[in-house]
N, CA, C and O of each residue as an XYZ file, in Angstrom:
360
protein
N      92.081   -122.421    -79.877
C      92.455   -121.525    -81.025
C      91.531   -120.274    -81.053
O      91.945   -119.134    -81.268
N      90.155   -120.628    -80.798
C      89.328   -119.398    -80.845
C      89.507   -118.354    -79.701
O      89.231   -117.159    -79.812
N      89.992   -118.942    -78.618
C      90.166   -118.078    -77.427
C      91.511   -117.111    -77.841
O      91.517   -115.937    -77.471
N      92.453   -117.570    -78.492
C      93.725   -116.915    -78.825
C      93.212   -115.821    -79.855
O      93.571   -114.654    -79.698
N      92.459   -116.141    -80.804
C      91.825   -115.110    -81.824
C      91.075   -114.091    -81.067
O      91.259   -112.894    -81.289
N      90.279   -114.492    -80.227
C      89.404   -113.572    -79.568
C      90.181   -112.495    -78.744
O      89.875   -111.303    -78.791
N      91.211   -112.990    -77.984
C      92.130   -112.247    -77.209
C      92.821   -111.196    -77.960
O      93.121   -110.126    -77.430
N      93.097   -111.492    -79.254
C      93.779   -110.499    -80.157
C      92.975   -109.768    -81.144
O      93.459   -109.146    -82.089
N      91.658   -109.877    -80.867
C      90.734   -109.131    -81.872
C      90.399   -107.854    -81.102
O      90.254   -107.847    -79.879
N      90.270   -106.653    -81.968
C      89.972   -105.353    -81.579
C      89.169   -104.595    -82.457
O      89.460   -104.541    -83.652
N      88.113   -103.957    -81.958
C      87.310   -103.037    -82.802
C      87.835   -101.788    -82.607
O      87.750   -101.251    -81.502
N      88.413   -101.210    -83.623
C      88.991    -99.696    -83.603
C      87.929    -98.768    -83.593
O      87.993    -97.840    -82.786
N      86.874    -98.869    -84.423
C      85.873    -97.945    -84.578
C      84.665    -98.523    -85.330
O      84.880    -99.485    -86.066
N      83.437    -98.045    -85.226
C      82.317    -98.395    -85.989
C      81.759    -96.917    -86.403
O      82.024    -95.896    -85.769
N      81.050    -96.966    -87.420
C      80.330    -95.693    -87.882
C      79.242    -95.914    -88.831
O      79.242    -96.922    -89.538
N      78.374    -95.096    -88.889
C      77.243    -95.112    -89.756
C      77.197    -93.697    -90.587
O      77.257    -92.615    -90.003
N      77.103    -93.801    -91.787
C      77.033    -92.602    -92.689
C      75.868    -92.690    -93.650
O      75.355    -93.751    -94.005
N      75.489    -91.465    -94.045
C      74.579    -91.364    -95.237
C      75.246    -92.044    -96.412
O      76.334    -91.658    -96.840
N      74.615    -93.008    -96.898
C      75.020    -93.727    -97.967
C      75.206    -92.957    -99.309
O      76.030    -93.311   -100.152
N      74.469    -91.992    -99.436
C      74.466    -91.178   -100.754
C      75.591    -90.041   -100.530
O      76.318    -89.818   -101.499
N      75.785    -89.376    -99.470
C      76.619    -88.310    -99.290
C      78.035    -88.534    -98.700
O      79.026    -87.849    -98.953
N      77.968    -89.636    -97.847
C      79.197    -90.091    -97.075
C      79.285    -89.373    -95.701
O      80.171    -89.659    -94.895
N      78.323    -88.417    -95.456
C      78.243    -87.661    -94.213
C      78.168    -88.489    -93.019
O      77.199    -89.233    -92.864
N      79.260    -88.417    -92.019
C      79.107    -89.097    -90.839
C      77.855    -88.851    -90.039
O      77.504    -87.689    -89.835
N      77.135    -89.894    -89.559
C      75.964    -89.723    -88.736
C      76.170    -90.131    -87.355
O      75.631    -89.524    -86.430
N      77.002    -91.232    -87.164
C      77.399    -91.684    -85.827
C      78.696    -92.394    -85.947
O      78.951    -93.078    -86.938
N      79.512    -92.248    -84.969
C      80.753    -92.940    -84.769
C      81.110    -93.286    -83.395
O      81.008    -92.472    -82.476
N      81.569    -94.599    -83.228
C      82.036    -95.019    -81.832
C      83.462    -94.771    -81.688
O      84.146    -94.510    -82.678
N      83.961    -94.837    -80.501
C      85.445    -94.800    -80.242
C      85.866    -96.313    -80.204
O      85.047    -97.199    -80.446
N      87.201    -96.576    -79.885
C      87.612    -97.827    -80.000
C      86.799    -98.727    -78.799
O      86.377    -98.231    -77.755
N      86.689   -100.007    -79.143
C      86.055   -100.890    -78.403
C      86.884   -102.078    -78.181
O      86.927   -102.980    -79.018
N      87.578   -102.113    -77.026
C      88.668   -103.031    -76.914
C      88.515   -103.858    -75.625
O      87.800   -103.459    -74.705
N      89.215   -105.043    -75.571
C      89.320   -105.685    -74.172
C      88.029   -106.703    -74.194
O      87.352   -106.924    -75.197
N      87.833   -107.240    -72.982
C      86.855   -108.227    -72.759
C      85.494   -107.696    -73.056
O      84.635   -108.528    -73.349
N      85.168   -106.422    -73.022
C      83.755   -105.912    -73.076
C      83.382   -106.073    -74.453
O      82.178   -105.904    -74.646
N      84.076   -106.352    -75.472
C      83.572   -106.590    -76.781
C      82.761   -107.888    -77.009
O      82.030   -108.109    -77.974
N      83.039   -108.810    -75.836
C      82.425   -110.200    -75.992
C      81.131   -110.254    -74.992
O      80.260   -111.113    -75.134
N      81.085   -109.225    -73.937
C      80.072   -109.379    -73.093
C      79.107   -108.271    -72.970
O      78.017   -108.444    -72.425
N      79.491   -107.090    -73.480
C      78.698   -105.903    -73.347
C      78.144   -105.522    -74.812
O      78.801   -105.664    -75.843
N      76.725   -104.974    -74.737
C      76.204   -104.438    -76.002
C      76.808   -102.960    -76.070
O      76.951   -102.253    -75.073
N      77.152   -102.576    -77.401
C      77.400   -101.263    -77.605
C      75.941   -100.514    -77.719
O      75.109   -100.904    -78.538
N      75.706    -99.461    -76.877
C      74.593    -98.792    -77.048
C      74.863    -97.531    -77.663
O      75.866    -96.912    -77.307
N      73.995    -96.999    -78.663
C      74.348    -95.895    -79.416
C      73.048    -95.033    -79.478
O      71.983    -95.628    -79.640
N      73.061    -93.674    -79.359
C      71.982    -92.837    -79.594
C      72.268    -92.160    -80.937
O      73.190    -91.351    -81.042
N      71.443    -92.505    -82.009
C      71.737    -92.154    -83.463
C      70.831    -90.805    -83.419
O      69.838    -90.627    -82.714
N      71.402    -89.919    -84.323
C      70.645    -88.570    -84.556
C      69.281    -88.938    -85.436
O      69.256    -89.895    -86.209
N      68.284    -88.155    -85.242
C      67.112    -88.386    -85.949
C      67.348    -88.260    -87.479
O      66.664    -88.920    -88.261
N      68.321    -87.406    -87.906
C      68.595    -87.317    -89.269
C      68.833    -88.657    -90.038
O      68.718    -88.745    -91.261
N      69.162    -89.656    -89.244
C      69.385    -90.995    -89.889
C      67.986    -91.518    -90.565
O      67.945    -92.232    -91.567
N      66.973    -91.091    -89.923
C      65.692    -91.637    -90.414
C      65.297    -91.016    -91.812
O      64.440    -91.587    -92.486
N      65.906    -89.852    -92.266
C      65.758    -89.335    -93.459
C      66.583    -89.726    -94.668
O      66.453    -89.301    -95.815
N      67.520    -90.677    -94.177
C      68.293    -91.222    -95.358
C      67.738    -92.390    -95.986
O      67.117    -93.268    -95.386
N      68.014    -92.366    -97.357
C      67.506    -93.521    -98.145
C      68.385    -94.661    -98.118
O      67.923    -95.796    -98.234
N      69.656    -94.439    -97.970
C      70.778    -95.548    -97.779
C      71.682    -95.136    -96.644
O      72.145    -93.998    -96.562
N      71.915    -96.078    -95.787
C      72.935    -95.831    -94.760
C      73.997    -96.984    -94.933
O      73.772    -98.152    -95.250
N      75.196    -96.392    -94.653
C      76.422    -97.390    -94.750
C      76.852    -97.615    -93.425
O      76.821    -96.702    -92.599
N      77.260    -98.775    -93.143
C      77.867    -99.156    -91.718
C      79.387    -99.599    -92.057
O      79.727   -100.269    -93.032
N      80.165    -99.119    -91.121
C      81.594    -99.467    -91.467
C      82.213   -100.025    -89.977
O      82.024    -99.400    -88.934
N      82.824   -101.037    -90.032
C      83.564   -101.539    -88.881
C      84.964   -101.765    -89.308
O      85.294   -102.451    -90.275
N      85.826   -101.078    -88.441
C      87.285   -101.148    -88.577
C      87.834   -101.870    -87.363
O      87.736   -101.438    -86.214
N      88.451   -103.067    -87.731
C      89.003   -103.876    -86.729
C      90.392   -104.307    -87.049
O      90.873   -104.214    -88.179
N      91.008   -104.777    -86.023
C      92.341   -105.397    -86.209
C      92.437   -106.658    -85.490
O      91.634   -106.893    -84.587
N      93.336   -107.483    -85.803
C      93.485   -108.753    -85.153
C      95.086   -109.150    -85.165
O      95.866   -108.770    -86.037
N      95.396   -109.886    -84.171
C      96.832   -110.334    -83.971
C      96.959   -111.719    -84.776
O      98.075   -112.146    -85.071
N      95.893   -112.347    -85.093
C      96.023   -113.633    -85.678
C      95.042   -113.670    -86.999
O      93.995   -113.025    -87.056
N      95.482   -114.431    -87.944
C      94.669   -114.591    -89.223
C      93.280   -115.163    -88.775
O      93.169   -115.985    -87.865
N      92.221   -114.650    -89.501
C      90.936   -115.227    -89.181
C      90.337   -115.824    -90.573
O      90.096   -115.062    -91.509
N      90.137   -117.051    -90.650
C      89.838   -117.617    -92.023
C      88.265   -117.347    -92.248
O      87.813   -117.021    -93.346
N      87.538   -117.505    -91.178
C      85.958   -117.214    -91.362
C      85.516   -116.315    -90.223
O      85.587   -116.675    -89.048
N      85.071   -115.165    -90.600
C      84.547   -114.290    -89.777
C      83.062   -113.944    -90.018
O      82.643   -113.574    -91.116
N      82.210   -114.104    -88.796
C      80.805   -113.952    -89.033
C      80.563   -112.698    -88.046
O      81.100   -112.713    -86.938
N      79.757   -111.616    -88.446
C      79.508   -110.605    -87.674
C      77.827   -110.610    -87.590
O      77.074   -110.675    -88.562
N      77.491   -110.536    -86.379
C      75.908   -110.476    -86.161
C      75.757   -108.999    -85.616
O      76.520   -108.527    -84.773
N      74.706   -108.322    -86.176
C      74.352   -106.989    -85.784
C      72.785   -107.045    -85.481
O      71.938   -107.528    -86.233
N      72.579   -106.503    -84.326
C      71.111   -106.560    -83.805
C      70.833   -105.041    -83.522
O      71.625   -104.403    -82.829
N      69.752   -104.483    -84.036
C      69.421   -103.126    -83.971
C      68.105   -103.263    -83.009
O      67.092   -103.863    -83.368
N      68.249   -102.665    -81.814
C      67.208   -102.586    -80.880
C      66.521   -101.186    -80.714
O      67.152   -100.131    -80.768
N      65.257   -101.267    -80.519
C      64.616   -100.005    -80.154
C      63.784   -100.144    -79.049
O      62.806   -100.886    -79.139
N      64.066    -99.438    -77.838
C      63.374    -99.602    -76.702
C      63.337   -101.039    -76.170
O      62.294   -101.472    -75.678
N      64.461   -101.804    -76.254
C      64.602   -103.148    -75.850
C      64.099   -104.202    -76.819
O      64.264   -105.381    -76.504
N      63.528   -103.913    -77.918
C      63.140   -104.864    -78.805
C      63.903   -104.818    -80.039
O      64.259   -103.757    -80.551
N      64.164   -106.006    -80.533
C      65.041   -106.249    -81.903
C      64.198   -105.766    -82.947
O      63.071   -106.244    -83.075
N      64.671   -104.757    -83.806
C      63.906   -104.331    -84.850
C      64.461   -104.797    -86.241
O      63.781   -104.878    -87.264
N      65.813   -105.097    -86.128
C      66.684   -105.548    -87.336
C      67.661   -106.478    -86.851
O      68.156   -106.393    -85.727
N      67.962   -107.425    -87.746
C      69.114   -108.402    -87.405
C      69.756   -108.634    -88.674
O      69.107   -108.944    -89.673
N      71.207   -108.473    -88.670
C      71.879   -108.557    -89.828
C      73.055   -109.625    -89.508
O      73.657   -109.624    -88.434
N      73.302   -110.488    -90.506
C      74.466   -111.343    -90.498
C      75.392   -111.267    -91.582
O      74.968   -111.331    -92.736
N      76.535   -111.146    -91.355
C      77.499   -110.937    -92.439
C      78.669   -112.117    -92.218
O      79.205   -112.356    -91.136
N      78.924   -112.744    -93.378
C      80.064   -113.697    -93.381
C      81.113   -113.269    -94.188
O      80.845   -112.866    -95.319
N      82.419   -113.294    -93.742
C      83.548   -112.813    -94.525
C      84.572   -114.065    -94.635
O      85.630   -113.944    -95.252
């Protein structure tokens, strides 16, 4: 069952915004196919992000099947070292 859910799961886009103004700071394109399970998404963020008091992260996805428990793990790396790790359960 997990394989069927994974096959129909698509990340349409991801973005990061200034949490106070809503200004887009970074946005990915769609991230579909097998690469979402095996490749890291590497992003170069603008230095302006360091000036923000609050940053919002948005993940827009679609799925062909219902998902009853979704867990998202986000790791932020700087020069190959993990500096943040976030876990979200939906």
